[in-house]
N, C-alpha and C positions, 0 to 999 in steps of 0.2 A: 555572526552567530546564527545557528540554525534553530528552527522550531521542530524538534524531533517528535515522532509519533509512532504508534503501532496501529495497524489496520488488521482487524480480526474478523473471523466468520465462525458462527456456530454450525457444526456439522453433526452428523449422526455419531461420529467417533470422538466428538469433543470440540474444543475451540482451537482453531489454527490461526497463526498470526504472521505478519511480515512487519518489518521495520521500514519507516520512511524518514529520511534524514532532513529534508527541507520543506519549508512552508506548511508545517503541520497545524497551523492555526485554523480553528473552525471556519473563519471567513474565507479561507482558501479551500480546505478539504470538503466541507459539507456540501457546497453547491456541486462539486465534481462528483462526490460519492452518491448524492441523492438523485442527480440527473443522469449520470452515465453508468453507474454501478448499482442499479436498483432492483436487481433480481438475483436469486441464488446463483444462477448460471453465470451471470456477468461478474459477480463478486468472486466466484471460484476461478474464473479466467484471469482476473486481476491477481489473485493469490498465486497463480501458477508462475507469474513473473518473478516471484520471490522479493527479497528486500529491494526497496526503491531509493533512489536519490531524490526523484521528483515524481509526485502523483500528477497525472494529467488526464485529459478526457479520453484518450485512446491508448489501448495496449498494443496497437499495431506498431510495426517498425519499418518506416520508409527506408529506402536504400541508403540515403545520405545520413540517416540518424545514427548517432553514437553517443557515448558518454561525453566526449569532448566537443561534439557537434550536435547537441540535442536540438530537435526541431520542436517549436512551440506546439503544444496540444498533444504531445506524445509522452507517455511515461518513460522515465529513464531508470532502467533496472541495473543493479550492480552485476548480476550474472550475465544477462544477455548483452548489455551495452558496454560493459567494462571488462568482462571476462573473469570476474571474481568467482571463487568457489564457495560452497557452503552458504549460499544466500537464499536457499529455498524456503518455502513456507514451512513453519514448524509448529509444534505444540505451543499453546499459550505460554508466554514468558512467565517466569517466576515473579512473585509479587515485587521483589526488590528491583527487578529489571523493568517492570511496568512503571514503578514510581520514578525511574530515571527519565522517562519520557514526559514531554510537556502535555501531550494529549493522547488519548487512547480511544479508537473508534471500533465499534463492533457491530456487525450486521447480524441481528438476531430477530427472529419472527418477522422477516421481510422489512425491517426498517433499521436505520442507523441510529446508534446511541453513542454518546460521548461520555467518557469518564476520565 
């Protein structure tokens, strides 16, 4: 069973979110988010990947990296690494969709908040 989460960012146009399927527990996500995605620019780059299977320290994509052959330390994205469509960052999910996730992370005022 997966620990599902949303990862969001507050922008001038509102709050944008992506879904993350695995390891959404704060003990996994918070060290990665606070150490590797700690500026508006870095969070926006993470959000460009769209929905994730796995959050990791880097958004880069080594040549051998894929959904079925994910390399430790690199995010696994549904669109880029699996070829799925409609996985891009979107407006904040409806309240009912947020409640379906185990954890929700939002980058607001240059810090990460969990709810």
